C-alpha positions in Angstrom: 9.7 67.4 79.4 10.4 68.8 76.0 13.9 68.0 74.7 15.5 68.7 71.4 18.9 67.3 70.4 20.7 68.6 67.4 23.5 66.8 65.5 25.4 67.0 62.2 27.4 70.2 62.7 31.1 70.5 61.9 33.7 72.3 59.8 33.4 72.6 56.1 34.9 74.7 53.3 33.0 77.4 51.5 30.7 75.8 48.9 30.4 72.6 50.9 27.3 71.0 52.4 26.1 69.8 55.8 22.9 68.1 57.0 21.7 68.9 60.5 19.4 66.6 62.3 17.2 67.2 65.4 15.3 64.6 67.4 12.6 65.6 69.8 11.4 63.8 72.9 8.7 64.5 75.4 6.4 65.8 72.7 5.1 64.9 69.3 6.8 66.8 66.5 3.8 66.3 64.2 1.7 68.6 66.4 4.0 71.6 66.1 5.3 74.1 63.7 9.1 73.6 63.8 12.1 75.8 63.0 15.8 76.1 62.8 17.5 79.1 64.3 21.2 80.2 64.4 23.4 82.5 66.4 26.6 83.8 65.0 29.5 85.0 67.2 28.5 88.2 68.8 25.1 88.2 67.2 21.5 87.5 68.1 19.4 84.4 67.6 17.9 84.6 64.1 15.3 82.5 62.4 16.7 80.4 59.5 13.7 78.4 58.3 10.4 77.1 59.6 8.1 74.4 58.5 4.4 73.9 59.1 2.4 70.8 59.8 2.2 67.9 57.3 -1.2 67.6 55.7 -3.5 64.8 56.4 -3.1 63.7 52.8 0.7 63.4 53.4 1.6 66.6 51.8 4.6 68.4 53.3 4.1 71.4 55.5 4.7 74.9 54.1 8.2 76.2 54.5 9.7 79.7 54.9 13.3 80.7 54.7 15.4 83.7 55.7 16.5 85.7 52.7 20.2 84.9 53.4 19.7 81.1 53.0 16.8 80.9 50.5 17.6 78.5 47.6 20.6 77.1 49.6 19.0 75.5 52.6 16.1 73.0 52.8 14.1 72.3 55.9 12.2 69.0 56.2 10.5 66.9 58.9 9.9 63.2 59.5 7.1 63.0 62.0 7.4 59.2 62.2 11.0 59.7 63.6 10.0 62.8 65.6 12.8 64.5 63.7 13.6 67.8 61.9 16.3 68.3 59.3 18.2 71.1 57.7 20.1 70.4 54.4 22.6 73.2 53.9 24.3 73.6 50.5 26.6 76.1 49.0 27.7 77.1 52.5 29.3 80.5 53.0 31.6 81.9 55.7 28.7 84.0 57.0 26.7 80.8 57.7 29.1 80.1 60.6 27.0 79.9 63.7 25.5 77.7 66.4 22.4 76.2 64.9 19.4 75.3 67.0 16.2 73.5 66.3 13.2 74.7 68.1 9.5 75.1 68.6 8.5 78.7 67.7 6.5 80.8 70.1 2.9 81.1 69.3 3.0 84.8 68.7 6.4 85.1 67.0 8.0 82.5 64.8 11.3 84.2 65.1 11.4 83.6 68.9 11.8 80.0 70.0 9.7 78.8 72.9 11.9 75.8 73.2 15.2 75.0 71.6 18.0 72.5 71.9 21.6 73.0 73.0 22.7 73.6 69.4 25.3 72.3 67.0 28.3 74.3 65.8 28.7 75.0 62.0 32.0 76.5 60.9 32.5 77.5 57.3 36.1 78.4 56.6 38.8 77.8 54.0 
């Protein structure tokens, strides 16, 4: 059974940083493209960032970011720990949302096939 458990959310002031973690079980993270999604109050689930497979030579998987978070967020993976991370810097109030890690659908990266329960991120002064 695929399970994804996020942690690391919390409340932070604008300009602050948070690091989200996600640990998977019931499957091998190394075999999947992985992603972070978020859902703001009253909004729809949106893709924040995704990361491809690590290379056989140890090179990191390719990454993609939503325009709103590009150059502020960094997605990474640790296949040995079956984990996914999201480093969030220069946080803004509009980043307030529930953040989910997930396995994207095969046809559409912006639609999660599996996702965790989420962790709340609140950015407020």
